C-alpha positions as CSV (number, residue, x, y, z in Angstrom):
1,M,72.6,-4.5,-158.1
2,I,70.0,-5.2,-160.8
3,P,72.4,-6.7,-163.4
4,I,73.7,-9.0,-160.6
5,W,70.2,-10.1,-159.7
6,F,69.2,-10.8,-163.3
7,L,72.5,-12.6,-164.0
8,T,71.9,-14.7,-161.0
9,L,68.4,-15.5,-162.2
10,F,69.8,-16.4,-165.7
11,V,72.5,-18.7,-164.2
12,R,69.9,-20.4,-161.9
13,S,67.7,-21.1,-164.9
14,I,70.6,-22.8,-166.7
15,I,71.8,-24.8,-163.7
16,Y,68.4,-26.1,-162.8
17,A,67.3,-26.4,-166.5
18,S,64.0,-24.7,-165.7
19,E,62.3,-21.5,-166.6
20,Q,61.1,-21.4,-163.0
21,P,64.2,-22.0,-160.8
22,I,62.3,-20.1,-158.1
23,D,60.6,-23.5,-157.3
24,F,63.9,-25.0,-156.0
25,I,64.9,-24.2,-152.4
26,S,68.6,-24.5,-153.1
27,A,68.3,-22.0,-156.0
28,N,66.6,-19.5,-153.8
29,I,69.3,-19.8,-151.1
30,I,72.0,-19.4,-153.7
31,A,70.4,-16.2,-155.1
32,A,70.1,-14.8,-151.6
33,V,73.8,-15.6,-150.8
34,V,74.9,-14.1,-154.1
35,M,72.9,-10.9,-153.4
36,A,74.2,-10.7,-149.9
37,G,77.8,-11.0,-151.2
38,A,77.2,-8.4,-153.8
39,T,75.8,-5.9,-151.3
40,W,78.5,-6.7,-148.8
41,W,81.2,-5.9,-151.5
42,L,79.4,-2.7,-152.6
43,G,78.8,-1.7,-149.0
44,R,82.5,-2.1,-148.2
45,K,83.4,0.1,-151.2
46,M,81.0,2.7,-149.9
47,R,82.7,2.6,-146.5
48,L,79.5,2.5,-144.5
49,A,80.2,3.4,-140.9
50,T,77.0,4.0,-138.9
51,K,74.0,1.8,-138.4
52,T,71.7,4.5,-139.8
53,D,73.7,4.9,-143.0
54,T,73.9,1.1,-143.4
55,G,70.2,0.7,-142.9
56,L,69.3,3.5,-145.3
57,V,71.6,2.2,-148.0
58,G,70.2,-1.3,-147.5
59,M,66.6,-0.1,-147.7
60,V,67.3,1.9,-150.9
61,W,68.8,-1.1,-152.5
62,V,65.8,-3.3,-151.6
63,V,63.3,-0.7,-152.8
64,T,65.3,-0.4,-156.1
65,V,65.2,-4.1,-156.7
66,V,61.5,-4.2,-155.8
67,V,60.7,-1.4,-158.2
68,V,62.6,-2.9,-161.1
69,L,61.0,-6.3,-160.4
70,V,57.5,-4.8,-160.4
71,V,58.2,-3.0,-163.7
72,V,59.5,-6.2,-165.3
73,A,56.8,-8.4,-163.8
74,F,54.0,-6.1,-165.0
75,G,55.6,-6.0,-168.4
76,N,55.6,-9.8,-168.5
77,R,52.1,-9.9,-167.0
78,T,53.4,-11.9,-164.0
79,P,52.9,-9.4,-161.1
80,G,52.5,-12.2,-158.5
81,I,56.2,-13.1,-158.7
82,V,57.2,-9.9,-156.9
83,F,55.4,-10.5,-153.6
84,S,53.8,-13.9,-153.7
85,N,56.8,-16.2,-153.4
86,W,59.0,-16.5,-150.3
87,S,62.2,-16.8,-152.3
88,V,61.9,-13.2,-153.4
89,Y,61.6,-12.1,-149.7
90,L,64.7,-14.3,-149.0
91,T,66.5,-12.2,-151.7
92,Y,65.4,-9.0,-150.0
93,V,66.7,-10.2,-146.7
94,G,70.0,-11.2,-148.3
95,I,70.4,-7.7,-149.6
96,L,69.8,-6.2,-146.2
97,V,72.1,-8.7,-144.4
98,G,74.9,-8.1,-146.9
99,T,74.6,-4.4,-146.4
100,F,74.8,-4.7,-142.6
101,L,77.7,-7.1,-142.8
102,A,79.6,-4.4,-144.8
103,R,79.4,-1.9,-142.0
104,R,82.8,-0.8,-140.7
105,K,83.4,-1.1,-137.0
106,E,83.2,2.1,-135.2
107,V,86.4,3.2,-133.5
108,K,85.9,4.7,-130.1
109,A,88.2,7.5,-129.1
């Protein structure tokens, strides 16, 4: 999850020719869609079946991304980037949405 997120940030900075691609709305939407796609694919591989399992996996992935971003942000002395910009929240929502889309349909007997 984390390598995909950082690769997405890297590609966004190249495409937008900016060190702060977070300022562009389209870049933020692209990152959220990429993360939703990644979590959907990983969730399908995990064969998530129940809403509870799906929710727990999604929350663990979001918390993992938040923790890594906090560590990196404090290391770079930019802690505000983790919670002060709406685009980061959009990424968190993308991770949760992708996870819930990966849930397999329950078969009723």
